[in-house]
C-alpha positions as CSV (number, residue, x, y, z in Angstrom):
1,M,125.4,175.2,102.6
2,Q,127.2,174.9,99.2
3,K,130.5,174.2,100.8
4,L,129.0,171.5,103.0
5,L,127.4,169.7,100.0
6,I,130.6,170.0,97.9
7,T,132.6,168.6,100.8
8,I,130.2,165.7,101.4
9,G,130.3,164.9,97.6
10,V,134.1,165.0,97.5
11,V,134.4,162.8,100.6
12,L,131.9,160.2,99.2
13,I,133.8,160.1,95.9
14,V,137.1,159.6,97.7
15,L,135.6,156.8,99.9
16,G,134.2,155.2,96.8
17,V,137.6,155.1,95.1
18,L,139.4,153.9,98.2
19,W,136.7,151.4,99.3
20,P,138.5,148.3,97.8
21,L,141.7,149.3,99.7
22,L,139.7,149.8,102.9
23,Q,138.1,146.4,102.6
24,K,141.5,144.7,102.2
25,S,142.6,146.4,105.5
26,G,139.7,144.8,107.3
27,L,137.5,147.9,107.7
28,G,134.4,146.0,106.5
29,R,134.7,143.1,108.9
30,L,135.4,144.6,112.3
31,P,134.3,143.0,115.6
32,G,130.8,144.2,116.2
33,D,129.7,144.1,112.6
34,I,126.7,141.8,112.3
35,A,126.9,139.1,109.6
36,V,124.3,136.3,109.3
37,E,124.8,133.7,106.5
38,K,122.4,130.9,105.9
39,E,121.7,128.7,102.8
40,N,119.7,131.2,100.7
41,F,120.0,134.3,102.9
42,K,122.8,136.7,103.7
43,F,122.5,139.7,106.0
44,Y,125.3,142.1,106.8
45,F,125.0,145.1,109.0
46,P,128.4,146.9,109.6
47,I,127.5,148.7,112.8
48,T,131.1,149.1,114.0
49,T,132.3,150.2,110.6
50,S,129.5,152.7,110.4
51,I,130.4,154.2,113.7
52,I,134.0,154.6,112.8
53,V,133.2,156.1,109.4
54,S,130.7,158.5,111.1
55,I,133.4,159.7,113.6
56,V,136.0,160.2,110.8
57,L,133.5,162.1,108.6
58,S,132.4,164.2,111.6
59,L,136.0,165.2,112.4
60,I,136.6,166.1,108.7
61,L,133.5,168.2,108.5
62,W,134.2,169.9,111.8
63,F,137.7,170.7,110.6
64,F,136.4,172.3,107.3
65,M,133.5,174.1,109.0
66,R,135.4,175.9,111.7
67,K,136.6,179.3,110.8
């Protein structure tokens, strides 16, 4: 359990540091991400981005958890 929590923490830190670079690459505005902008209201739900990040994190965790 400790290895898992440390791995998750390291991955989150790395993603936080790399996030500005990832946004420039278009990761935050993929087709399928929901964005609604009105006069006084903005709503953004990055469903496609969330799925891609989830798959990548799952593969990373699977790689580190296998013996």
